DRENNULUM-565791 format. One record per residue (C-alpha): residue number from 1; residue in one letter; x, y, z. Coordinates in Angstrom, 1 decimal. Each point is the difference from the previous one (the first is absolute). Layout:
% DRENNULUM-565791
resi:NUM, resn:a, east:X, north:Y, up:Z;
...
This chain:
% DRENNULUM-565791
resi:1, resn:m, east:137.8, north:29.6, up:169.9;
resi:2, resn:i, east:0.4, north:-0.6, up:-3.8;
resi:3, resn:q, east:3.5, north:-1.0, up:-1.0;
resi:4, resn:l, east:1.6, north:-0.7, up:-3.4;
resi:5, resn:t, east:3.0, north:-2.3, up:0.1;
resi:6, resn:a, east:2.4, north:-1.5, up:-2.5;
resi:7, resn:t, east:2.7, north:-2.6, up:0.5;
resi:8, resn:p, east:2.7, north:0.8, up:-1.0;
resi:9, resn:v, east:-0.2, north:3.8, up:-0.3;
resi:10, resn:t, east:3.4, north:0.1, up:-1.7;
resi:11, resn:a, east:0.7, north:-2.6, up:-2.7;
resi:12, resn:l, east:1.3, north:-0.6, up:-3.5;
resi:13, resn:v, east:-2.5, north:0.8, up:-2.7;
resi:14, resn:d, east:-0.2, north:-3.6, up:-1.0;
resi:15, resn:e, east:-0.9, north:-1.1, up:3.5;
resi:16, resn:p, east:-3.7, north:-0.4, up:1.2;
resi:17, resn:v, east:-1.4, north:2.0, up:2.8;
resi:18, resn:h, east:-2.8, north:-1.2, up:2.4;
resi:19, resn:i, east:-2.5, north:2.9, up:0.3;
resi:20, resn:r, east:-2.7, north:-0.1, up:2.8;
resi:21, resn:a, east:-2.5, north:2.4, up:1.5;
resi:22, resn:t, east:-1.3, north:-0.5, up:3.6;
resi:23, resn:g, east:-2.4, north:1.8, up:2.3;
resi:24, resn:l, east:-2.8, north:0.3, up:-2.5;
resi:25, resn:t, east:-3.7, north:-0.7, up:0.8;
resi:26, resn:p, east:-1.1, north:-3.5, up:-0.9;
resi:27, resn:f, east:-0.8, north:-0.3, up:-3.8;
resi:28, resn:q, east:0.9, north:3.6, up:-0.6;
resi:29, resn:v, east:0.9, north:0.8, up:-3.6;
resi:30, resn:v, east:3.0, north:2.2, up:-0.5;
resi:31, resn:s, east:2.1, north:1.5, up:-2.8;
resi:32, resn:l, east:3.8, north:-0.6, up:-0.1;
resi:33, resn:q, east:2.0, north:2.4, up:-2.2;
resi:34, resn:a, east:3.6, north:-0.2, up:-1.0;
resi:35, resn:s, east:2.0, north:2.9, up:-1.6;
resi:36, resn:l, east:3.6, north:0.5, up:-1.1;
resi:37, resn:k, east:1.9, north:2.9, up:-1.3;
resi:38, resn:d, east:2.9, north:-0.8, up:-2.3;
resi:39, resn:e, east:3.3, north:1.9, up:-0.3;
resi:40, resn:r, east:-1.4, north:2.3, up:-2.6;
resi:41, resn:g, east:-3.1, north:0.9, up:2.0;
resi:42, resn:n, east:-2.4, north:-2.2, up:-1.9;
resi:43, resn:m, east:-2.8, north:-1.4, up:2.2;
resi:44, resn:f, east:-1.3, north:-3.6, up:-0.1;
resi:45, resn:y, east:-3.2, north:-1.1, up:1.8;
resi:46, resn:s, east:-2.0, north:-3.1, up:0.7;
resi:47, resn:r, east:-3.0, north:-0.9, up:2.2;
resi:48, resn:a, east:-2.1, north:-3.0, up:1.0;
resi:49, resn:y, east:-3.0, north:-0.6, up:2.2;
resi:50, resn:y, east:0.0, north:-2.6, up:2.8;
resi:51, resn:r, east:-2.5, north:-1.3, up:2.6;
resi:52, resn:a, east:1.2, north:-0.7, up:3.5;
resi:53, resn:n, east:-0.7, north:-3.4, up:1.6;
resi:54, resn:e, east:-2.1, north:-0.7, up:3.1;
resi:55, resn:i, east:2.8, north:1.4, up:2.3;
resi:56, resn:g, east:0.6, north:3.1, up:-2.0;
resi:57, resn:e, east:3.2, north:-1.0, up:-1.9;
resi:58, resn:v, east:1.0, north:0.2, up:-3.7;
resi:59, resn:d, east:2.9, north:-2.3, up:-1.0;
resi:60, resn:l, east:1.1, north:0.3, up:-3.6;
resi:61, resn:e, east:1.5, north:-3.5, up:0.1;
resi:62, resn:r, east:-3.5, north:-1.4, up:0.9;
resi:63, resn:d, east:-2.6, north:2.5, up:-1.3;
resi:64, resn:s, east:-1.1, north:0.8, up:-3.5;
resi:65, resn:s, east:-0.3, north:3.5, up:-1.4;
resi:66, resn:l, east:-3.7, north:0.7, up:-0.8;
resi:67, resn:g, east:0.8, north:2.7, up:-2.6;
resi:68, resn:g, east:2.3, north:2.8, up:-1.0;
resi:69, resn:d, east:3.1, north:-0.6, up:-2.1;
resi:70, resn:y, east:-0.3, north:-3.8, up:0.4;
resi:71, resn:v, east:-2.4, north:-2.6, up:1.3;
resi:72, resn:g, east:0.9, north:-3.2, up:1.8;
resi:73, resn:l, east:2.7, north:-1.3, up:2.3;
resi:74, resn:h, east:3.2, north:1.9, up:-0.9;
resi:75, resn:p, east:2.2, north:0.7, up:3.0;
resi:76, resn:m, east:2.2, north:2.4, up:-1.9;
resi:77, resn:g, east:-2.7, north:1.5, up:-2.2;
resi:78, resn:l, east:0.3, north:3.5, up:1.4;
resi:79, resn:i, east:3.6, north:0.1, up:-1.2;
resi:80, resn:w, east:-0.1, north:-1.6, up:-3.4;
resi:81, resn:s, east:-3.3, north:1.8, up:-0.9;
resi:82, resn:l, east:1.5, north:3.5, up:0.4;
resi:83, resn:k, east:-0.9, north:2.1, up:-3.0;
resi:84, resn:p, east:1.6, north:3.3, up:-1.2;
resi:85, resn:e, east:-1.9, north:3.2, up:0.0;
resi:86, resn:n, east:1.4, north:0.5, up:-3.5;
resi:87, resn:l, east:-0.6, north:-3.2, up:-2.1;
resi:88, resn:l, east:3.3, north:0.4, up:-1.8;
resi:89, resn:t, east:2.2, north:-0.4, up:3.1;
resi:90, resn:r, east:2.2, north:-2.9, up:0.8;
resi:91, resn:l, east:1.0, north:-0.6, up:3.6;
resi:92, resn:m, east:3.8, north:-0.5, up:-0.1;
resi:93, resn:k, east:2.5, north:0.5, up:2.8;
resi:94, resn:k, east:3.0, north:2.0, up:-0.9;
resi:95, resn:d, east:2.0, north:0.3, up:3.2;
resi:96, resn:v, east:-0.1, north:-3.6, up:1.3;
resi:97, resn:m, east:2.7, north:0.4, up:2.7;
resi:98, resn:n, east:-1.0, north:2.9, up:2.1;
resi:99, resn:s, east:-3.8, north:0.1, up:0.3;
resi:100, resn:p, east:-3.0, north:-2.3, up:-0.1;
resi:101, resn:f, east:-3.4, north:0.6, up:-1.6;
resi:102, resn:q, east:-2.3, north:1.0, up:2.8;
resi:103, resn:v, east:-3.6, north:-1.4, up:-0.3;
resi:104, resn:q, east:-2.6, north:1.8, up:2.2;
resi:105, resn:l, east:-2.8, north:-2.3, up:1.2;
resi:106, resn:k, east:-3.1, north:1.6, up:1.3;
resi:107, resn:l, east:-3.3, north:-1.4, up:1.4;
resi:108, resn:y, east:-3.3, north:1.9, up:-0.4;
resi:109, resn:d, east:-3.6, north:-0.7, up:0.8;
resi:110, resn:l, east:-1.8, north:-1.3, up:-3.1;
resi:111, resn:d, east:-0.8, north:3.1, up:-2.0;
resi:112, resn:l, east:0.2, north:1.1, up:-3.5;
resi:113, resn:l, east:3.5, north:1.0, up:-1.2;
resi:114, resn:l, east:0.1, north:2.5, up:-2.8;
resi:115, resn:d, east:3.3, north:0.8, up:-1.8;
resi:116, resn:n, east:1.8, north:-1.9, up:2.7;
resi:117, resn:k, east:-1.2, north:2.6, up:2.6;
resi:118, resn:p, east:-1.9, north:-1.6, up:2.8;
resi:119, resn:i, east:-3.0, north:1.8, up:1.4;
resi:120, resn:s, east:-0.2, north:-2.1, up:3.2;
resi:121, resn:s, east:2.4, north:0.3, up:3.0;
resi:122, resn:l, east:3.3, north:-1.8, up:0.2;
resi:123, resn:k, east:0.0, north:-2.7, up:2.6;
resi:124, resn:a, east:3.5, north:-1.4, up:-0.1;
resi:125, resn:s, east:3.2, north:0.2, up:-2.2;
resi:126, resn:l, east:3.6, north:-1.3, up:-0.3;
resi:127, resn:t, east:2.9, north:0.3, up:-2.4;
resi:128, resn:l, east:1.7, north:-3.0, up:-1.7;
resi:129, resn:e, east:3.6, north:0.2, up:-1.1;
resi:130, resn:r, east:0.7, north:-2.0, up:-3.2;
resi:131, resn:w, east:3.7, north:-0.3, up:-0.8;
resi:132, resn:y, east:1.7, north:-1.2, up:-3.1;
resi:133, resn:v, east:3.2, north:-0.9, up:1.8;
resi:134, resn:a, east:0.7, north:-2.2, up:3.0;
resi:135, resn:p, east:2.3, north:1.0, up:2.8;
resi:136, resn:g, east:3.6, north:-0.6, up:-0.8;
resi:137, resn:v, east:-0.3, north:0.1, up:-3.8;
resi:138, resn:t, east:2.6, north:2.2, up:-1.6;
resi:139, resn:r, east:-0.2, north:2.0, up:-3.2;
resi:140, resn:i, east:3.1, north:0.7, up:-2.2;
resi:141, resn:l, east:-0.3, north:2.4, up:-2.8;
resi:142, resn:v, east:1.6, north:-1.6, up:-3.1;
resi:143, resn:r, east:2.0, north:2.2, up:-2.4;
resi:144, resn:e, east:2.6, north:-2.4, up:-1.4;
resi:145, resn:g, east:1.1, north:0.6, up:-3.6;
resi:146, resn:r, east:-3.3, north:0.6, up:-1.8;
resi:147, resn:l, east:-2.1, north:-2.0, up:2.5;
resi:148, resn:r, east:-2.6, north:2.0, up:1.9;
resi:149, resn:g, east:-2.1, north:-1.4, up:2.7;
resi:150, resn:a, east:-0.4, north:-0.8, up:3.7;
resi:151, resn:l, east:1.2, north:-3.2, up:1.7;
resi:152, resn:f, east:-2.0, north:-1.2, up:3.1;
resi:153, resn:l, east:1.7, north:-2.5, up:2.3;
resi:154, resn:p, east:-1.8, north:-1.9, up:2.8;
resi:155, resn:p, east:1.4, north:0.3, up:3.5;
resi:156, resn:g, east:2.6, north:-2.5, up:1.1;
resi:157, resn:e, east:3.4, north:-1.3, up:-1.0;
resi:158, resn:g, east:-0.9, north:-2.8, up:-2.3;
resi:159, resn:r, east:-0.3, north:-0.2, up:-3.7;
resi:160, resn:f, east:-3.4, north:0.4, up:-1.6;
resi:161, resn:p, east:-1.6, north:-1.0, up:-3.3;
resi:162, resn:g, east:0.4, north:2.8, up:-2.5;
resi:163, resn:v, east:-2.9, north:1.5, up:-2.0;
resi:164, resn:i, east:-0.2, north:2.8, up:-2.6;
resi:165, resn:d, east:-3.3, north:1.9, up:0.1;
resi:166, resn:l, east:-1.3, north:1.6, up:-3.2;
resi:167, resn:f, east:-3.0, north:2.2, up:-0.7;
resi:168, resn:g, east:-1.6, north:1.3, up:-3.2;
resi:169, resn:a, east:0.3, north:2.9, up:-2.5;
resi:170, resn:m, east:-0.9, north:2.7, up:2.5;
resi:171, resn:g, east:3.7, north:0.1, up:0.8;
resi:172, resn:g, east:1.8, north:1.4, up:3.0;
resi:173, resn:l, east:1.2, north:-2.0, up:3.1;
resi:174, resn:i, east:-2.9, north:-1.9, up:1.6;
resi:175, resn:e, east:1.1, north:-1.6, up:3.3;
resi:176, resn:f, east:-3.1, north:-1.2, up:1.9;
resi:177, resn:r, east:0.1, north:-3.6, up:-1.1;
resi:178, resn:a, east:3.7, north:-0.4, up:0.3;
resi:179, resn:s, east:-0.1, north:1.4, up:3.6;
resi:180, resn:l, east:-2.8, north:-2.5, up:0.9;
resi:181, resn:l, east:2.0, north:-2.9, up:-1.6;
resi:182, resn:a, east:3.0, north:1.0, up:2.1;
resi:183, resn:s, east:-2.3, north:0.0, up:3.1;
resi:184, resn:h, east:-0.7, north:-3.7, up:-0.8;
resi:185, resn:g, east:3.6, north:-1.0, up:-0.4;
resi:186, resn:f, east:1.0, north:0.8, up:-3.6;
resi:187, resn:a, east:2.9, north:2.2, up:-1.1;
resi:188, resn:s, east:-2.0, north:2.2, up:-2.4;
resi:189, resn:l, east:1.2, north:2.4, up:-2.6;
resi:190, resn:a, east:-2.6, north:2.5, up:-1.2;
resi:191, resn:l, east:1.4, north:0.7, up:-3.4;
resi:192, resn:a, east:-0.8, north:3.2, up:-2.0;
resi:193, resn:y, east:0.4, north:-0.2, up:-3.8;
resi:194, resn:c, east:-1.6, north:3.3, up:-1.2;
resi:195, resn:g, east:-1.2, north:3.3, up:1.2;
resi:196, resn:y, east:2.3, north:0.2, up:3.0;
resi:197, resn:e, east:3.0, north:2.2, up:0.7;
resi:198, resn:d, east:2.2, north:-0.3, up:-3.2;
resi:199, resn:l, east:-1.9, north:-2.8, up:-1.6;
resi:200, resn:p, east:-1.9, north:1.0, up:-3.1;
resi:201, resn:p, east:-3.7, north:0.7, up:0.5;
resi:202, resn:h, east:-0.8, north:-1.6, up:-3.4;
resi:203, resn:p, east:2.6, north:-2.6, up:-0.9;
resi:204, resn:e, east:0.5, north:-0.7, up:-3.6;
resi:205, resn:i, east:0.9, north:-3.6, up:0.8;
resi:206, resn:i, east:-0.1, north:-2.4, up:2.9;
resi:207, resn:d, east:3.6, north:-1.1, up:0.5;
resi:208, resn:l, east:-0.1, north:-3.4, up:1.7;
resi:209, resn:e, east:3.7, north:0.4, up:1.0;
resi:210, resn:y, east:-1.0, north:2.7, up:2.5;
resi:211, resn:f, east:-2.1, north:-2.7, up:1.8;
resi:212, resn:e, east:2.8, north:-2.5, up:-0.3;
resi:213, resn:e, east:2.2, north:2.5, up:1.8;
resi:214, resn:a, east:-2.6, north:0.2, up:2.7;
resi:215, resn:v, east:0.0, north:-3.8, up:0.4;
resi:216, resn:n, east:3.7, north:-0.1, up:0.3;
resi:217, resn:f, east:0.0, north:2.9, up:2.5;
resi:218, resn:l, east:-2.4, north:-1.9, up:2.2;
resi:219, resn:l, east:1.9, north:-3.2, up:-0.2;
resi:220, resn:r, east:3.2, north:1.7, up:1.0;
resi:221, resn:h, east:-1.5, north:1.3, up:3.2;
resi:222, resn:p, east:1.3, north:-1.9, up:3.0;
resi:223, resn:k, east:-3.5, north:-0.4, up:1.5;
resi:224, resn:v, east:-1.6, north:-1.5, up:-3.0;
resi:225, resn:y, east:-0.3, north:-3.7, up:-0.7;
resi:226, resn:g, east:1.1, north:-1.4, up:-3.4;
resi:227, resn:p, east:0.1, north:-1.2, up:-2.5;
resi:228, resn:g, east:-3.6, north:0.8, up:-0.9;
resi:229, resn:i, east:-1.9, north:3.3, up:0.0;
resi:230, resn:g, east:-3.8, north:0.6, up:0.0;
resi:231, resn:v, east:-2.0, north:2.6, up:-1.9;
resi:232, resn:v, east:-3.3, north:1.4, up:1.1;
resi:233, resn:s, east:-1.5, north:2.1, up:-2.9;
resi:234, resn:t, east:-3.2, north:1.7, up:-1.1;
resi:235, resn:c, east:-1.2, north:1.2, up:-3.4;
resi:236, resn:k, east:2.9, north:1.4, up:-2.1;
resi:237, resn:g, east:2.3, north:-1.3, up:2.8;
resi:238, resn:a, east:-1.4, north:-3.5, up:-0.6;
resi:239, resn:e, east:1.0, north:0.3, up:-3.7;
resi:240, resn:i, east:3.5, north:0.7, up:1.2;
resi:241, resn:g, east:-0.2, north:-2.7, up:2.6;
resi:242, resn:l, east:-1.0, north:-2.6, up:-2.6;
resi:243, resn:s, east:2.9, north:1.0, up:-2.2;
resi:244, resn:m, east:2.4, north:-0.1, up:3.0;
resi:245, resn:a, east:-1.1, north:-3.6, up:0.7;
resi:246, resn:a, east:0.5, north:-1.0, up:-3.6;
resi:247, resn:h, east:3.4, north:1.5, up:-0.4;
resi:248, resn:l, east:1.7, north:0.1, up:3.4;
resi:249, resn:k, east:0.9, north:-3.4, up:1.6;
resi:250, resn:q, east:0.2, north:1.6, up:3.4;
resi:251, resn:i, east:-3.8, north:0.5, up:0.1;
resi:252, resn:t, east:-1.5, north:-3.0, up:1.7;
resi:253, resn:a, east:-3.5, north:1.3, up:1.1;
resi:254, resn:t, east:-2.0, north:2.5, up:-1.9;
resi:255, resn:v, east:-3.4, north:1.5, up:1.1;
resi:256, resn:l, east:-1.9, north:1.6, up:-2.8;
resi:257, resn:i, east:-3.0, north:2.1, up:1.0;
resi:258, resn:n, east:-2.3, north:1.0, up:-2.9;
resi:259, resn:g, east:2.6, north:0.4, up:-2.6;
resi:260, resn:p, east:0.5, north:-0.4, up:-3.7;
resi:261, resn:t, east:1.9, north:-3.0, up:-1.4;
resi:262, resn:f, east:1.5, north:2.0, up:-2.9;
resi:263, resn:t, east:1.8, north:3.4, up:-0.5;
resi:264, resn:v, east:-2.3, north:3.0, up:0.3;
resi:265, resn:g, east:0.6, north:3.6, up:-0.9;
resi:266, resn:v, east:3.8, north:0.1, up:-0.7;
resi:267, resn:p, east:2.5, north:-2.6, up:-1.1;
resi:268, resn:q, east:1.8, north:-2.2, up:2.6;
resi:269, resn:v, east:3.6, north:-0.7, up:-0.6;
resi:270, resn:y, east:2.4, north:-2.5, up:1.4;
resi:271, resn:r, east:3.5, north:-0.6, up:-1.3;
resi:272, resn:g, east:-0.8, north:0.8, up:-3.6;
resi:273, resn:q, east:-3.4, north:-1.9, up:0.1;
resi:274, resn:v, east:-2.8, north:2.5, up:-0.7;
resi:275, resn:y, east:-3.7, north:-0.7, up:0.8;
resi:276, resn:q, east:-2.2, north:2.4, up:-1.8;
resi:277, resn:p, east:-3.2, north:1.2, up:1.6;
resi:278, resn:v, east:-3.2, north:-1.6, up:-1.2;
resi:279, resn:p, east:-2.1, north:2.3, up:-2.2;
resi:280, resn:y, east:-3.3, north:0.9, up:1.7;
resi:281, resn:s, east:-3.4, north:0.9, up:-1.4;
resi:282, resn:t, east:-0.9, north:3.5, up:1.3;
resi:283, resn:q, east:-3.6, north:-0.4, up:-1.2;
resi:284, resn:l, east:-0.4, north:-2.7, up:2.7;
resi:285, resn:i, east:0.4, north:2.4, up:2.9;
resi:286, resn:t, east:-3.2, north:0.3, up:1.9;
resi:287, resn:i, east:-1.4, north:2.7, up:2.3;
resi:288, resn:n, east:-2.6, north:-1.1, up:2.6;
resi:289, resn:n, east:-3.0, north:1.9, up:1.2;
resi:290, resn:l, east:2.1, north:1.8, up:2.7;
resi:291, resn:g, east:2.4, north:1.3, up:-2.7;
resi:292, resn:l, east:2.7, north:-2.4, up:1.0;
resi:293, resn:v, east:2.4, north:-1.3, up:-2.7;
resi:294, resn:e, east:0.4, north:-3.8, up:-0.4;
resi:295, resn:f, east:2.9, north:-1.5, up:-1.9;
resi:296, resn:y, east:-0.7, north:-3.7, up:0.5;
resi:297, resn:h, east:-1.2, north:-0.6, up:-3.6;
resi:298, resn:l, east:3.0, north:1.7, up:-1.6;
resi:299, resn:y, east:1.9, north:-3.1, up:-1.0;
resi:300, resn:e, east:-2.9, north:-2.2, up:-1.1;
resi:301, resn:e, east:1.0, north:0.3, up:-3.7;
resi:302, resn:i, east:3.6, north:-1.2, up:0.5;
resi:303, resn:g, east:1.3, north:-1.7, up:-3.2;
resi:304, resn:a, east:2.5, north:-2.7, up:-0.6;
resi:305, resn:e, east:2.8, north:2.6, up:-0.6;
resi:306, resn:a, east:-0.2, north:0.8, up:3.8;
resi:307, resn:s, east:1.9, north:-3.2, up:0.8;
resi:308, resn:q, east:3.2, north:2.1, up:0.0;
resi:309, resn:s, east:-1.3, north:1.9, up:3.0;
resi:310, resn:f, east:-0.5, north:-3.1, up:2.2;
resi:311, resn:f, east:2.7, north:-1.0, up:2.4;
resi:312, resn:p, east:1.6, north:-3.6, up:-0.1;
resi:313, resn:i, east:-1.4, north:-0.7, up:3.5;
resi:314, resn:e, east:0.4, north:-3.8, up:-0.6;
resi:315, resn:k, east:3.7, north:0.7, up:0.6;
resi:316, resn:a, east:-0.6, north:1.2, up:3.5;
resi:317, resn:q, east:1.7, north:-2.1, up:2.7;
resi:318, resn:g, east:-2.2, north:1.2, up:2.8;
resi:319, resn:h, east:-3.7, north:-0.1, up:0.9;
resi:320, resn:f, east:-2.9, north:2.3, up:-0.9;
resi:321, resn:l, east:-2.9, north:1.1, up:2.2;
resi:322, resn:f, east:-2.7, north:1.7, up:-2.3;
resi:323, resn:i, east:-2.5, north:2.1, up:2.0;
resi:324, resn:v, east:-3.0, north:1.1, up:-2.0;
resi:325, resn:g, east:-2.9, north:2.4, up:0.8;
resi:326, resn:e, east:-2.8, north:-1.2, up:-2.2;
resi:327, resn:e, east:-1.7, north:3.5, up:0.1;
resi:328, resn:d, east:3.2, north:1.7, up:-1.1;
resi:329, resn:k, east:-1.1, north:2.8, up:-2.4;
resi:330, resn:n, east:3.6, north:1.2, up:-0.8;
resi:331, resn:i, east:1.5, north:-3.3, up:-1.3;
resi:332, resn:n, east:-1.6, north:-3.2, up:-1.2;
resi:333, resn:s, east:2.2, north:-1.7, up:2.6;
resi:334, resn:k, east:-1.9, north:-3.3, up:0.1;
resi:335, resn:t, east:0.5, north:-0.6, up:-3.7;
resi:336, resn:n, east:3.6, north:1.1, up:0.2;
resi:337, resn:a, east:0.7, north:-2.4, up:2.9;
resi:338, resn:e, east:-1.7, north:-2.8, up:-1.9;
resi:339, resn:q, east:2.1, north:0.7, up:-3.1;
resi:340, resn:a, east:3.2, north:-0.1, up:2.1;
resi:341, resn:i, east:-1.0, north:-3.3, up:1.6;
resi:342, resn:e, east:-0.8, north:-1.5, up:-3.3;
resi:343, resn:q, east:3.4, north:1.0, up:-1.3;
resi:344, resn:l, east:1.6, north:-1.7, up:3.0;
resi:345, resn:r, east:-2.2, north:-3.1, up:-0.5;
resi:346, resn:r, east:0.9, north:-0.3, up:-3.7;
resi:347, resn:n, east:3.6, north:-0.2, up:1.1;
resi:348, resn:g, east:-0.6, north:-2.7, up:2.6;
resi:349, resn:k, east:0.3, north:2.4, up:3.0;
resi:350, resn:n, east:-2.1, north:-0.2, up:3.1;
resi:351, resn:n, east:1.8, north:2.7, up:2.0;
resi:352, resn:w, east:-3.0, north:2.3, up:0.5;
resi:353, resn:t, east:-2.9, north:0.7, up:2.3;
resi:354, resn:l, east:-3.1, north:2.0, up:-0.9;
resi:355, resn:l, east:-2.1, north:1.9, up:2.5;
resi:356, resn:s, east:-3.0, north:1.5, up:-1.8;
resi:357, resn:y, east:-2.4, north:2.0, up:2.1;
resi:358, resn:p, east:-3.6, north:0.8, up:-1.2;
resi:359, resn:g, east:-1.0, north:3.5, up:0.9;
resi:360, resn:a, east:3.5, north:1.3, up:0.6;
resi:361, resn:g, east:1.3, north:2.9, up:-1.9;
resi:362, resn:h, east:3.4, north:1.1, up:-1.3;
resi:363, resn:l, east:1.6, north:1.4, up:3.1;
resi:364, resn:i, east:0.4, north:-3.0, up:2.2;
resi:365, resn:e, east:1.9, north:1.3, up:3.0;
resi:366, resn:p, east:0.7, north:-1.1, up:3.6;
resi:367, resn:p, east:-2.9, north:-1.1, up:2.2;
resi:368, resn:y, east:-2.5, north:2.5, up:1.2;
resi:369, resn:s, east:1.0, north:2.6, up:-2.6;
resi:370, resn:p, east:-3.1, north:1.8, up:-1.2;
resi:371, resn:l, east:-1.0, north:-0.7, up:-3.6;
resi:372, resn:c, east:1.3, north:2.6, up:-2.4;
resi:373, resn:l, east:-2.7, north:0.0, up:-2.7;
resi:374, resn:a, east:1.6, north:2.8, up:-2.1;
resi:375, resn:s, east:2.8, north:2.4, up:0.0;
resi:376, resn:g, east:2.3, north:1.7, up:-2.5;
resi:377, resn:i, east:3.5, north:-0.5, up:-1.4;
resi:378, resn:s, east:1.4, north:3.4, up:-1.0;
resi:379, resn:t, east:1.9, north:-1.4, up:-2.9;
resi:380, resn:l, east:-3.0, north:-2.0, up:-1.4;
resi:381, resn:c, east:-3.5, north:0.9, up:1.1;
resi:382, resn:s, east:-1.7, north:2.1, up:2.8;
resi:383, resn:a, east:-2.9, north:-2.4, up:0.6;
resi:384, resn:l, east:1.0, north:-3.7, up:-0.3;
resi:385, resn:h, east:-2.5, north:-2.7, up:1.1;
resi:386, resn:w, east:1.8, north:-2.7, up:1.9;
resi:387, resn:g, east:-3.1, north:-2.1, up:0.7;
resi:388, resn:g, east:-1.0, north:-2.2, up:2.9;
resi:389, resn:e, east:-2.9, north:-0.5, up:2.4;
resi:390, resn:v, east:0.6, north:1.0, up:3.6;
resi:391, resn:i, east:-0.6, north:-3.3, up:1.9;
resi:392, resn:p, east:1.5, north:-2.6, up:-2.4;
resi:393, resn:h, east:3.0, north:2.4, up:-0.6;
resi:394, resn:a, east:0.6, north:0.2, up:3.7;
resi:395, resn:a, east:-0.1, north:-3.8, up:0.3;
resi:396, resn:a, east:2.4, north:-0.4, up:-2.9;
resi:397, resn:q, east:2.5, north:2.3, up:1.6;
resi:398, resn:e, east:0.0, north:-1.8, up:3.3;
resi:399, resn:h, east:0.4, north:-3.5, up:-1.7;
resi:400, resn:a, east:2.5, north:1.1, up:-2.6;
resi:401, resn:w, east:2.4, north:1.6, up:2.6;
resi:402, resn:k, east:0.2, north:-3.2, up:2.0;
resi:403, resn:e, east:0.6, north:-2.0, up:-3.2;
resi:404, resn:i, east:2.7, north:2.4, up:-1.2;
resi:405, resn:q, east:2.0, north:-0.4, up:3.2;
resi:406, resn:k, east:-0.4, north:-3.8, up:-0.1;
resi:407, resn:f, east:1.2, north:-0.1, up:-3.6;
resi:408, resn:l, east:3.0, north:2.2, up:0.6;
resi:409, resn:r, east:1.1, north:-2.0, up:3.1;
resi:410, resn:k, east:-0.5, north:-3.3, up:-1.8;
resi:411, resn:h, east:2.2, north:0.9, up:-3.0;
resi:412, resn:l, east:2.5, north:2.4, up:1.7;
resi:413, resn:i, east:0.6, north:-2.1, up:3.1;
resi:414, resn:p, east:-0.6, north:-3.6, up:-1.1;
resi:415, resn:t, east:0.8, north:-1.5, up:3.3;
resi:416, resn:a, east:-2.3, north:2.3, up:2.0;
resi:417, resn:t, east:-3.5, north:-0.8, up:1.0;
resi:418, resn:s, east:-2.5, north:2.6, up:-1.4;
resi:419, resn:k, east:-1.5, north:1.9, up:2.9;
resi:420, resn:l, east:-1.7, north:3.4, up:0.2;
């Protein structure tokens, strides 16, 4: 009897699963297909072909895919190679507390699959539950003063290292990374700063005092360690995270994922100091052969006058972890990170680490997240190319997530041994 098994069936999305098929005929070639429906009804699919061994078993931790969406030994390939039916779709969990993503795994005889519709008979199937929150994590909606966000607290009595989680210009309240960080022992504040509730959809300025209020809010919480706070930030959020590190002494660990090192779009203001946005060269926007817009050349003609837009990061009292996808088509993040590091070096600082990943794109997310090649931001563009190649991007996400946690533990709990 053919059986398809996975261990564990229920797990966090950043945890690996051991997938096996048994009861096949010796050396039989089969097709494994994964599918997922997100909360908006969008479908994602992947498939790979495997040959059973001499006793009729396929083990994804031992056996290489012969073809399909990936080739080679990739135990979690069926998950991270999921592709949307509509190219311009990003897989993003909205309700992290009450439901998992369900991934359907199906095994078929080897046969041609057209439009993700098998024409051979189904031999075995099972459903994986992929959660963004561990048992016991609590979520507290934050509406204090002008702050808007969601605070995730790990289970247990003790105090925890505090982290503020920031995403980019798409706005809204994005919780999936903060909930995962809480699942690994961090008190994590997913902080909205535009396009959510009464926050402006298109801010005319970025007021750093808003983020300072968030830092102080987190430090006041009885379950949060002090005196330092961490920041995990992506894209526009990384611009803000860099400025927070430069201006707020409470920031002791800053993770910057594919972000600029200067002010972009609108001015940033802090206690009377104004950082004007760097002028960009519209003529340097490119459109690739799929019709996807690429912004990563926009700031190649920055002049000397742009110095007023760079933050005094040499004043930062904490440490930086720069994470770069070298195939980022939205921001020239590698050049930006190198400029920031050079600024630190010129001032005698060595408080930085750079992780630069060939083949990785802009949206470096938790492990096993499918590559989002392109999607839209309603306020900016309907077809943005984020970049990245599936296999190296997946490897970058897995490595970076471990390094992020080590970095935060090292600098937020100095006496703790880093462990995963």
